[in-house]
HTML snippet that shows the backbone in 3Dmol.js (N, CA, C, O; Angstrom):
<script src="https://3Dmol.org/build/3Dmol-min.js"></script>
<div id="view" style="width:600px;height:400px;position:relative"></div>
<script>
const pdb = `
ATOM      1  N   MET A   1      -0.623 -14.498   6.222  1.00  0.00           N
ATOM      2  CA  MET A   1       0.087 -13.763   5.891  1.00  0.00           C
ATOM      3  C   MET A   1      -0.094 -12.863   5.080  1.00  0.00           C
ATOM      4  O   MET A   1       0.008 -11.666   5.350  1.00  0.00           O
ATOM      5  N   ASP A   2      -0.357 -13.286   4.092  1.00  0.00           N
ATOM      6  CA  ASP A   2      -0.973 -12.992   2.871  1.00  0.00           C
ATOM      7  C   ASP A   2      -2.035 -12.240   2.498  1.00  0.00           C
ATOM      8  O   ASP A   2      -2.167 -11.396   1.612  1.00  0.00           O
ATOM      9  N   ALA A   3      -2.964 -12.795   3.525  1.00  0.00           N
ATOM     10  CA  ALA A   3      -4.588 -12.092   3.744  1.00  0.00           C
ATOM     11  C   ALA A   3      -4.463 -10.718   4.466  1.00  0.00           C
ATOM     12  O   ALA A   3      -5.554 -10.147   4.441  1.00  0.00           O
ATOM     13  N   ILE A   4      -3.735 -10.173   4.944  1.00  0.00           N
ATOM     14  CA  ILE A   4      -3.208  -9.288   5.585  1.00  0.00           C
ATOM     15  C   ILE A   4      -2.068  -7.983   5.086  1.00  0.00           C
ATOM     16  O   ILE A   4      -2.012  -6.850   5.563  1.00  0.00           O
ATOM     17  N   VAL A   5      -1.524  -8.358   4.381  1.00  0.00           N
ATOM     18  CA  VAL A   5      -0.113  -7.552   3.639  1.00  0.00           C
ATOM     19  C   VAL A   5      -0.353  -7.638   2.285  1.00  0.00           C
ATOM     20  O   VAL A   5      -0.514  -8.493   1.413  1.00  0.00           O
ATOM     21  N   ALA A   6      -0.325  -6.599   2.408  1.00  0.00           N
ATOM     22  CA  ALA A   6      -0.227  -6.311   0.063  1.00  0.00           C
ATOM     23  C   ALA A   6       1.170  -6.001   0.047  1.00  0.00           C
ATOM     24  O   ALA A   6       1.804  -5.306   0.841  1.00  0.00           O
ATOM     25  N   TRP A   7       1.555  -6.612  -0.963  1.00  0.00           N
ATOM     26  CA  TRP A   7       2.979  -6.768  -1.525  1.00  0.00           C
ATOM     27  C   TRP A   7       3.125  -7.459  -3.010  1.00  0.00           C
ATOM     28  O   TRP A   7       2.554  -8.459  -3.447  1.00  0.00           O
ATOM     29  N   GLY A   8       4.374  -6.323  -3.829  1.00  0.00           N
ATOM     30  CA  GLY A   8       4.162  -7.056  -5.176  1.00  0.00           C
ATOM     31  C   GLY A   8       3.912  -5.426  -5.522  1.00  0.00           C
ATOM     32  O   GLY A   8       3.680  -4.614  -4.627  1.00  0.00           O
ATOM     33  N   ASP A   9       3.999  -5.034  -7.063  1.00  0.00           N
ATOM     34  CA  ASP A   9       4.031  -3.727  -7.940  1.00  0.00           C
ATOM     35  C   ASP A   9       2.970  -2.936  -6.715  1.00  0.00           C
ATOM     36  O   ASP A   9       2.271  -3.326  -5.780  1.00  0.00           O
ATOM     37  N   ALA A  10       3.316  -1.630  -7.337  1.00  0.00           N
ATOM     38  CA  ALA A  10       2.297  -0.693  -7.378  1.00  0.00           C
ATOM     39  C   ALA A  10       1.192  -1.118  -7.222  1.00  0.00           C
ATOM     40  O   ALA A  10       0.500  -1.192  -6.207  1.00  0.00           O
ATOM     41  N   ASP A  11       0.919  -1.552  -8.752  1.00  0.00           N
ATOM     42  CA  ASP A  11      -0.710  -1.906  -9.318  1.00  0.00           C
ATOM     43  C   ASP A  11      -0.730  -2.800  -8.195  1.00  0.00           C
ATOM     44  O   ASP A  11      -1.268  -2.492  -7.131  1.00  0.00           O
ATOM     45  N   ALA A  12      -0.184  -3.853  -8.392  1.00  0.00           N
ATOM     46  CA  ALA A  12      -0.564  -4.979  -6.990  1.00  0.00           C
ATOM     47  C   ALA A  12      -1.063  -4.718  -5.881  1.00  0.00           C
ATOM     48  O   ALA A  12      -2.095  -5.219  -5.434  1.00  0.00           O
ATOM     49  N   ILE A  13      -0.219  -3.736  -5.236  1.00  0.00           N
ATOM     50  CA  ILE A  13      -0.539  -2.875  -3.966  1.00  0.00           C
ATOM     51  C   ILE A  13      -2.175  -2.581  -3.920  1.00  0.00           C
ATOM     52  O   ILE A  13      -3.111  -2.949  -3.211  1.00  0.00           O
ATOM     53  N   ARG A  14      -1.998  -1.717  -5.069  1.00  0.00           N
ATOM     54  CA  ARG A  14      -3.503  -0.603  -5.215  1.00  0.00           C
ATOM     55  C   ARG A  14      -4.734  -1.919  -5.390  1.00  0.00           C
ATOM     56  O   ARG A  14      -5.786  -1.534  -4.879  1.00  0.00           O
ATOM     57  N   ARG A  15      -4.822  -2.949  -5.811  1.00  0.00           N
ATOM     58  CA  ARG A  15      -5.646  -3.873  -6.144  1.00  0.00           C
ATOM     59  C   ARG A  15      -5.913  -4.603  -4.828  1.00  0.00           C
ATOM     60  O   ARG A  15      -7.079  -4.818  -4.495  1.00  0.00           O
ATOM     61  N   ARG A  16      -4.885  -4.997  -4.060  1.00  0.00           N
ATOM     62  CA  ARG A  16      -5.242  -5.403  -2.882  1.00  0.00           C
ATOM     63  C   ARG A  16      -5.939  -4.579  -1.937  1.00  0.00           C
ATOM     64  O   ARG A  16      -6.979  -4.984  -1.417  1.00  0.00           O
ATOM     65  N   VAL A  17      -5.177  -2.830  -1.526  1.00  0.00           N
ATOM     66  CA  VAL A  17      -5.987  -1.919  -1.436  1.00  0.00           C
ATOM     67  C   VAL A  17      -7.289  -2.245  -1.501  1.00  0.00           C
ATOM     68  O   VAL A  17      -8.067  -2.746  -0.688  1.00  0.00           O
ATOM     69  N   GLN A  18      -7.415  -1.780  -2.883  1.00  0.00           N
ATOM     70  CA  GLN A  18      -8.949  -1.646  -3.219  1.00  0.00           C
ATOM     71  C   GLN A  18      -9.648  -2.794  -2.584  1.00  0.00           C
ATOM     72  O   GLN A  18     -10.844  -2.504  -2.552  1.00  0.00           O
ATOM     73  N   GLU A  19      -9.394  -4.240  -1.942  1.00  0.00           N
ATOM     74  CA  GLU A  19      -9.530  -5.418  -1.816  1.00  0.00           C
ATOM     75  C   GLU A  19     -10.725  -5.102  -0.451  1.00  0.00           C
ATOM     76  O   GLU A  19     -11.905  -5.331  -0.185  1.00  0.00           O
ATOM     77  N   HIS A  20      -9.494  -4.415   0.161  1.00  0.00           N
ATOM     78  CA  HIS A  20      -9.831  -3.763   1.397  1.00  0.00           C
ATOM     79  C   HIS A  20     -10.774  -3.344   1.756  1.00  0.00           C
ATOM     80  O   HIS A  20     -11.344  -3.639   2.807  1.00  0.00           O
ATOM     81  N   HIS A  21     -11.216  -2.342   0.702  1.00  0.00           N
ATOM     82  CA  HIS A  21     -11.865  -1.378   0.993  1.00  0.00           C
ATOM     83  C   HIS A  21     -13.467  -1.821   0.198  1.00  0.00           C
ATOM     84  O   HIS A  21     -14.522  -1.377   0.651  1.00  0.00           O
ATOM     85  N   ASP A  22     -13.415  -2.921  -1.253  1.00  0.00           N
ATOM     86  CA  ASP A  22     -14.219  -3.599  -1.303  1.00  0.00           C
ATOM     87  C   ASP A  22     -14.946  -4.562   0.191  1.00  0.00           C
ATOM     88  O   ASP A  22     -16.143  -4.828   0.295  1.00  0.00           O
ATOM     89  N   ALA A  23     -14.247  -4.810   0.852  1.00  0.00           N
ATOM     90  CA  ALA A  23     -14.760  -5.270   2.357  1.00  0.00           C
ATOM     91  C   ALA A  23     -15.121  -4.477   2.898  1.00  0.00           C
ATOM     92  O   ALA A  23     -15.959  -5.125   3.524  1.00  0.00           O
ATOM     93  N   GLY A  24     -15.251  -3.384   3.298  1.00  0.00           N
ATOM     94  CA  GLY A  24     -15.533  -2.770   4.067  1.00  0.00           C
ATOM     95  C   GLY A  24     -15.084  -2.038   4.819  1.00  0.00           C
ATOM     96  O   GLY A  24     -15.694  -1.376   5.659  1.00  0.00           O
ATOM     97  N   ALA A  25     -13.595  -2.077   4.539  1.00  0.00           N
ATOM     98  CA  ALA A  25     -12.389  -0.903   5.441  1.00  0.00           C
ATOM     99  C   ALA A  25     -12.271  -0.002   4.938  1.00  0.00           C
ATOM    100  O   ALA A  25     -11.943   0.132   3.759  1.00  0.00           O
ATOM    101  N   ASP A  26     -12.577   1.062   5.928  1.00  0.00           N
ATOM    102  CA  ASP A  26     -12.763   2.510   5.617  1.00  0.00           C
ATOM    103  C   ASP A  26     -11.422   3.131   6.017  1.00  0.00           C
ATOM    104  O   ASP A  26     -11.182   4.261   5.592  1.00  0.00           O
ATOM    105  N   HIS A  27     -10.667   2.608   6.668  1.00  0.00           N
ATOM    106  CA  HIS A  27      -9.280   2.581   6.850  1.00  0.00           C
ATOM    107  C   HIS A  27      -8.441   1.479   6.298  1.00  0.00           C
ATOM    108  O   HIS A  27      -8.732   0.284   6.353  1.00  0.00           O
ATOM    109  N   VAL A  28      -6.784   2.278   5.467  1.00  0.00           N
ATOM    110  CA  VAL A  28      -5.595   0.585   5.443  1.00  0.00           C
ATOM    111  C   VAL A  28      -4.536   1.713   5.861  1.00  0.00           C
ATOM    112  O   VAL A  28      -4.690   2.926   6.007  1.00  0.00           O
ATOM    113  N   ALA A  29      -3.642   1.063   5.974  1.00  0.00           N
ATOM    114  CA  ALA A  29      -2.347   1.795   7.030  1.00  0.00           C
ATOM    115  C   ALA A  29      -1.708   0.929   6.083  1.00  0.00           C
ATOM    116  O   ALA A  29      -1.838  -0.294   6.017  1.00  0.00           O
ATOM    117  N   ILE A  30      -0.665   2.032   4.999  1.00  0.00           N
ATOM    118  CA  ILE A  30       0.378   1.555   4.352  1.00  0.00           C
ATOM    119  C   ILE A  30       2.225   2.292   4.540  1.00  0.00           C
ATOM    120  O   ILE A  30       2.858   3.310   4.264  1.00  0.00           O
ATOM    121  N   GLN A  31       2.422   0.845   5.239  1.00  0.00           N
ATOM    122  CA  GLN A  31       3.863   1.309   5.640  1.00  0.00           C
ATOM    123  C   GLN A  31       4.620  -0.169   5.123  1.00  0.00           C
ATOM    124  O   GLN A  31       4.335  -1.365   5.192  1.00  0.00           O
ATOM    125  N   PRO A  32       6.003   0.834   4.445  1.00  0.00           N
ATOM    126  CA  PRO A  32       6.344  -0.233   3.432  1.00  0.00           C
ATOM    127  C   PRO A  32       7.311  -0.260   4.920  1.00  0.00           C
ATOM    128  O   PRO A  32       7.371   0.421   5.944  1.00  0.00           O
ATOM    129  N   PRO A  33       8.073  -1.591   4.309  1.00  0.00           N
ATOM    130  CA  PRO A  33       9.481  -2.336   5.273  1.00  0.00           C
ATOM    131  C   PRO A  33      10.216  -1.394   4.539  1.00  0.00           C
ATOM    132  O   PRO A  33      10.045  -0.969   3.396  1.00  0.00           O
ATOM    133  N   VAL A  34      11.179  -1.106   5.504  1.00  0.00           N
ATOM    134  CA  VAL A  34      12.854  -0.461   4.395  1.00  0.00           C
ATOM    135  C   VAL A  34      13.931  -0.575   5.690  1.00  0.00           C
ATOM    136  O   VAL A  34      13.572  -0.602   6.867  1.00  0.00           O
ATOM    137  N   ALA A  35      14.829  -0.613   5.388  1.00  0.00           N
ATOM    138  CA  ALA A  35      15.901  -0.786   6.384  1.00  0.00           C
ATOM    139  C   ALA A  35      16.423   0.076   6.855  1.00  0.00           C
ATOM    140  O   ALA A  35      16.199   1.172   6.339  1.00  0.00           O
ATOM    141  N   ASN A  36      17.272   0.029   7.932  1.00  0.00           N
ATOM    142  CA  ASN A  36      17.741   1.003   8.553  1.00  0.00           C
ATOM    143  C   ASN A  36      17.261   2.043   9.404  1.00  0.00           C
ATOM    144  O   ASN A  36      17.898   2.977   9.892  1.00  0.00           O
ATOM    145  N   ARG A  37      15.758   1.685   9.543  1.00  0.00           N
ATOM    146  CA  ARG A  37      14.932   2.256  10.024  1.00  0.00           C
ATOM    147  C   ARG A  37      14.467   3.601   9.332  1.00  0.00           C
ATOM    148  O   ARG A  37      14.034   4.515  10.033  1.00  0.00           O
ATOM    149  N   GLY A  38      14.552   3.716   8.013  1.00  0.00           N
ATOM    150  CA  GLY A  38      14.088   4.618   7.119  1.00  0.00           C
ATOM    151  C   GLY A  38      12.445   4.950   7.296  1.00  0.00           C
ATOM    152  O   GLY A  38      11.762   4.185   7.977  1.00  0.00           O
ATOM    153  N   LEU A  39      11.931   5.959   6.743  1.00  0.00           N
ATOM    154  CA  LEU A  39      10.955   6.160   6.220  1.00  0.00           C
ATOM    155  C   LEU A  39      10.131   5.050   5.352  1.00  0.00           C
ATOM    156  O   LEU A  39       9.169   4.361   5.693  1.00  0.00           O
ATOM    157  N   GLY A  40      10.738   5.104   4.283  1.00  0.00           N
ATOM    158  CA  GLY A  40      10.048   4.640   3.171  1.00  0.00           C
ATOM    159  C   GLY A  40       9.395   6.060   2.491  1.00  0.00           C
ATOM    160  O   GLY A  40       8.185   6.175   2.295  1.00  0.00           O
ATOM    161  N   LEU A  41      10.131   6.850   2.247  1.00  0.00           N
ATOM    162  CA  LEU A  41       9.637   7.956   1.908  1.00  0.00           C
ATOM    163  C   LEU A  41       8.305   7.607   0.045  1.00  0.00           C
ATOM    164  O   LEU A  41       7.109   7.642  -0.245  1.00  0.00           O
ATOM    165  N   GLY A  42      10.073   7.230  -0.826  1.00  0.00           N
ATOM    166  CA  GLY A  42      10.271   7.170  -2.182  1.00  0.00           C
ATOM    167  C   GLY A  42       8.786   6.059  -2.212  1.00  0.00           C
ATOM    168  O   GLY A  42       7.755   6.368  -2.810  1.00  0.00           O
ATOM    169  N   GLN A  43       8.909   5.180  -1.692  1.00  0.00           N
ATOM    170  CA  GLN A  43       8.103   3.682  -1.747  1.00  0.00           C
ATOM    171  C   GLN A  43       6.505   4.774  -2.045  1.00  0.00           C
ATOM    172  O   GLN A  43       5.835   4.930  -3.065  1.00  0.00           O
ATOM    173  N   LEU A  44       6.334   5.475  -0.344  1.00  0.00           N
ATOM    174  CA  LEU A  44       4.887   6.081  -0.590  1.00  0.00           C
ATOM    175  C   LEU A  44       4.714   7.117  -1.421  1.00  0.00           C
ATOM    176  O   LEU A  44       3.677   7.209  -2.078  1.00  0.00           O
ATOM    177  N   ARG A  45       5.428   7.776  -1.479  1.00  0.00           N
ATOM    178  CA  ARG A  45       4.894   9.204  -2.688  1.00  0.00           C
ATOM    179  C   ARG A  45       4.648   8.061  -4.280  1.00  0.00           C
ATOM    180  O   ARG A  45       3.505   8.045  -4.736  1.00  0.00           O
ATOM    181  N   GLU A  46       5.539   7.352  -4.871  1.00  0.00           N
ATOM    182  CA  GLU A  46       4.988   5.999  -5.422  1.00  0.00           C
ATOM    183  C   GLU A  46       3.468   5.730  -5.181  1.00  0.00           C
ATOM    184  O   GLU A  46       2.378   6.097  -5.622  1.00  0.00           O
ATOM    185  N   LEU A  47       3.882   5.061  -4.434  1.00  0.00           N
ATOM    186  CA  LEU A  47       1.840   4.627  -3.996  1.00  0.00           C
ATOM    187  C   LEU A  47       0.835   5.472  -4.326  1.00  0.00           C
ATOM    188  O   LEU A  47      -0.014   5.484  -5.218  1.00  0.00           O
ATOM    189  N   ALA A  48       1.206   6.414  -3.106  1.00  0.00           N
ATOM    190  CA  ALA A  48       0.305   7.919  -3.311  1.00  0.00           C
ATOM    191  C   ALA A  48      -0.180   8.249  -4.681  1.00  0.00           C
ATOM    192  O   ALA A  48      -1.270   8.814  -4.774  1.00  0.00           O
ATOM    193  N   THR A  49       0.533   7.950  -5.811  1.00  0.00           N
ATOM    194  CA  THR A  49       0.137   8.755  -7.179  1.00  0.00           C
ATOM    195  C   THR A  49      -0.425   7.430  -7.199  1.00  0.00           C
ATOM    196  O   THR A  49      -1.539   7.666  -7.667  1.00  0.00           O
ATOM    197  N   VAL A  50      -0.371   6.014  -6.966  1.00  0.00           N
ATOM    198  CA  VAL A  50      -1.360   5.158  -8.021  1.00  0.00           C
ATOM    199  C   VAL A  50      -2.519   4.758  -7.337  1.00  0.00           C
ATOM    200  O   VAL A  50      -3.349   4.034  -7.888  1.00  0.00           O
ATOM    201  N   LEU A  51      -2.717   5.368  -5.607  1.00  0.00           N
ATOM    202  CA  LEU A  51      -3.185   5.154  -4.767  1.00  0.00           C
ATOM    203  C   LEU A  51      -4.787   5.988  -4.828  1.00  0.00           C
ATOM    204  O   LEU A  51      -5.974   5.698  -4.684  1.00  0.00           O
ATOM    205  N   THR A  52      -3.743   7.465  -5.208  1.00  0.00           N
ATOM    206  CA  THR A  52      -4.692   8.799  -5.095  1.00  0.00           C
ATOM    207  C   THR A  52      -5.637   9.102  -6.822  1.00  0.00           C
ATOM    208  O   THR A  52      -6.832   9.358  -6.973  1.00  0.00           O
ATOM    209  N   GLY A  53      -4.480   8.935  -7.958  1.00  0.00           N
ATOM    210  CA  GLY A  53      -4.727   8.801  -9.158  1.00  0.00           C
ATOM    211  C   GLY A  53      -4.509  10.050  -9.603  1.00  0.00           C
ATOM    212  O   GLY A  53      -5.160  10.615 -10.482  1.00  0.00           O
ATOM    213  N   SER A  54      -3.180  10.685  -8.727  1.00  0.00           N
ATOM    214  CA  SER A  54      -2.880  12.046  -8.995  1.00  0.00           C
ATOM    215  C   SER A  54      -1.404  12.327  -9.117  1.00  0.00           C
ATOM    216  O   SER A  54      -1.009  13.470  -9.348  1.00  0.00           O
TER     217      SER A  54
END
`;
const viewer = $3Dmol.createViewer("view");
viewer.addModel(pdb, "pdb");
viewer.setStyle({}, {cartoon: {color: "spectrum"}});
viewer.zoomTo();
viewer.render();
</script>
């Protein structure tokens, strides 16, 4: 499971996404697990700033 799932803080996830890109991925899907069928928008906003640098 660790080979395909990124987990940890935002920097750990950024590093894992970068590993996928370095291995040749041109798309990496990010879907945070959330309770009650929420969208995880808070987590996605935090990751967006880390992953895009903006």
